[in-house]
Backbone as JSON, one array per atom type, in Angstrom:
{
  "sequence": "MLRTTGQLIGTWLRVTLLLGLGVLVIGWIWGFGSGPFVIAVLVAVVVELLALRGLAREWVFEARGHWWWF",
  "N": [[31.75, 204.03, 153.45], [28.77, 204.56, 152.05], [27.75, 204.72, 155.57], [29.42, 207.1, 156.09], [27.65, 208.66, 153.67], [24.4, 208.06, 154.92], [24.86, 209.15, 157.38], [25.27, 211.82, 156.73], [23.32, 212.32, 155.29], [21.02, 212.15, 157.73], [22.05, 213.67, 159.42], [21.79, 216.19, 157.98], [18.97, 215.67, 156.85], [17.83, 216.2, 159.85], [18.58, 219.2, 160.75], [17.31, 220.23, 158.57], [14.45, 219.91, 159.15], [14.51, 221.44, 161.82], [14.72, 223.93, 161.45], [12.62, 224.58, 159.45], [10.06, 224.23, 161.67], [10.77, 225.67, 162.86], [10.78, 228.67, 160.93], [8.17, 228.1, 160.74], [6.84, 228.8, 162.52], [7.64, 231.51, 163.53], [5.77, 232.27, 161.98], [3.63, 231.77, 162.55], [3.24, 232.32, 165.09], [3.83, 235.15, 164.45], [2.99, 235.62, 162.12], [1.62, 234.45, 158.36], [2.46, 236.11, 156.81], [4.37, 238.59, 157.85], [6.62, 241.05, 158.25], [7.91, 240.25, 160.17], [8.78, 237.1, 159.22], [9.52, 236.47, 156.51], [11.57, 237.25, 156.38], [12.93, 235.21, 158.33], [12.11, 233.22, 157.0], [14.42, 233.59, 154.26], [16.69, 233.8, 155.75], [16.54, 231.53, 157.42], [16.85, 229.46, 154.77], [19.13, 230.51, 153.5], [21.09, 229.56, 155.73], [20.3, 226.97, 155.77], [21.19, 226.3, 153.05], [24.35, 227.46, 153.46], [24.15, 224.83, 155.52], [24.26, 222.35, 153.44], [26.51, 222.97, 151.63], [28.68, 222.67, 153.57], [27.94, 220.57, 154.06], [27.97, 218.86, 152.1], [31.15, 219.56, 151.31], [32.17, 218.07, 153.7], [32.13, 215.14, 153.25], [32.57, 214.95, 150.2], [35.41, 214.81, 150.87], [35.6, 212.91, 152.01], [35.38, 210.83, 150.93], [37.28, 211.07, 149.36], [38.98, 209.5, 150.29], [38.95, 206.72, 149.83], [39.32, 203.84, 147.86], [37.71, 204.0, 144.79], [36.48, 206.6, 144.59], [39.33, 207.37, 143.15]],
  "CA": [[31.43, 204.86, 152.34], [27.93, 204.58, 152.93], [27.41, 205.0, 156.59], [29.15, 208.94, 155.93], [26.36, 209.27, 153.41], [24.16, 208.08, 155.53], [25.16, 209.91, 158.35], [24.87, 213.24, 156.51], [21.47, 212.87, 154.81], [20.48, 212.41, 158.18], [22.12, 215.15, 159.62], [21.0, 217.12, 156.65], [17.33, 216.24, 157.37], [17.72, 217.72, 160.66], [18.81, 220.94, 159.87], [15.71, 221.23, 157.23], [13.48, 219.8, 159.91], [14.27, 222.47, 162.43], [15.2, 225.04, 160.22], [10.78, 224.26, 158.75], [9.79, 224.41, 162.58], [10.86, 227.91, 163.35], [9.84, 229.29, 160.02], [6.52, 227.53, 161.0], [6.83, 229.07, 164.73], [7.37, 232.51, 163.62], [4.99, 232.9, 161.26], [2.46, 231.53, 163.6], [3.52, 233.71, 166.34], [3.57, 236.8, 163.65], [0.86, 235.81, 160.89], [2.73, 234.16, 157.64], [2.79, 237.36, 155.93], [4.72, 239.55, 158.4], [8.13, 241.24, 157.46], [10.33, 238.44, 160.45], [8.97, 235.28, 158.89], [10.15, 236.92, 155.67], [12.99, 237.48, 156.87], [12.86, 233.96, 158.63], [13.01, 232.03, 155.27], [15.35, 233.83, 153.92], [17.71, 232.82, 157.44], [16.7, 229.96, 157.07], [17.5, 229.11, 153.18], [21.12, 231.53, 153.24], [21.29, 228.04, 156.72], [20.36, 225.33, 154.98], [22.33, 226.64, 151.43], [25.17, 226.39, 154.16], [24.43, 223.1, 155.57], [24.18, 221.77, 152.39], [28.09, 223.54, 150.93], [29.9, 222.0, 155.15], [27.55, 219.05, 154.74], [29.06, 218.25, 151.07], [32.29, 219.65, 151.13], [32.67, 217.03, 154.84], [31.88, 214.17, 152.46], [33.79, 214.86, 149.1], [36.79, 215.3, 152.78], [35.79, 211.49, 153.86], [35.5, 210.27, 149.46], [38.93, 211.22, 148.65], [40.39, 208.06, 151.3], [38.4, 205.5, 149.51], [39.82, 203.98, 146.69], [37.06, 203.41, 144.09], [37.16, 207.46, 143.83], [40.36, 207.99, 142.73]],
  "C": [[29.84, 205.22, 152.7], [26.77, 205.69, 153.73], [27.59, 206.47, 157.17], [28.21, 209.48, 154.91], [25.3, 209.11, 154.61], [23.3, 209.57, 157.17], [25.01, 211.7, 158.31], [24.15, 213.52, 155.59], [21.17, 213.07, 156.62], [20.78, 213.6, 159.28], [21.47, 216.4, 158.79], [18.8, 217.38, 156.65], [16.84, 216.51, 158.91], [17.69, 218.92, 160.75], [17.07, 221.2, 159.6], [15.26, 221.02, 158.98], [13.62, 220.8, 161.35], [14.57, 223.79, 162.7], [12.97, 225.13, 159.6], [10.11, 224.51, 160.54], [9.91, 225.29, 162.69], [10.49, 228.33, 162.59], [8.4, 228.85, 160.7], [5.93, 228.24, 162.25], [6.28, 230.86, 164.67], [5.99, 232.41, 163.01], [3.39, 232.32, 161.63], [2.29, 232.59, 164.78], [3.18, 235.18, 165.64], [2.72, 236.98, 162.25], [2.57, 235.68, 159.82], [2.68, 235.55, 156.17], [3.38, 238.66, 156.03], [6.43, 239.79, 157.68], [8.76, 240.17, 158.14], [9.17, 237.3, 160.2], [9.06, 235.95, 157.27], [11.16, 236.93, 155.92], [13.24, 236.15, 157.67], [13.05, 232.98, 157.74], [13.97, 232.12, 154.25], [16.12, 233.58, 155.15], [17.62, 231.48, 157.03], [16.68, 229.12, 155.07], [19.09, 229.68, 153.57], [21.1, 229.84, 154.75], [21.18, 227.47, 156.08], [20.94, 225.43, 153.66], [23.85, 226.15, 152.74], [25.5, 225.54, 154.46], [24.49, 222.32, 154.96], [25.63, 222.21, 152.04], [28.97, 222.39, 152.16], [28.91, 220.57, 154.34], [28.29, 217.76, 152.61], [30.84, 217.66, 149.76], [33.12, 218.04, 152.57], [32.45, 215.65, 153.67], [32.8, 213.77, 151.56], [35.63, 215.03, 150.01], [36.85, 213.63, 152.54], [36.13, 211.04, 151.98], [37.07, 210.14, 149.01], [39.99, 210.36, 149.45], [40.44, 207.39, 151.05], [38.84, 205.57, 148.16], [39.28, 204.87, 145.86], [36.66, 205.02, 143.66], [38.35, 207.67, 143.16], [40.25, 207.79, 141.48]]
}
């Protein structure tokens, strides 16, 4: 279970890092107060929430298979 938790946290950190870099690049290209930057931030938030939801579901599914979660 610890291995699964570590993998999921690592995946979450990679997704967050890529989304953050993408938002920064868009901010540098179009400016941090522009419309595309605001849209990029909103899209990044939605993608982050969807990723968290999927990772949480995967963790719960894995946790059901271990006796100490019953």
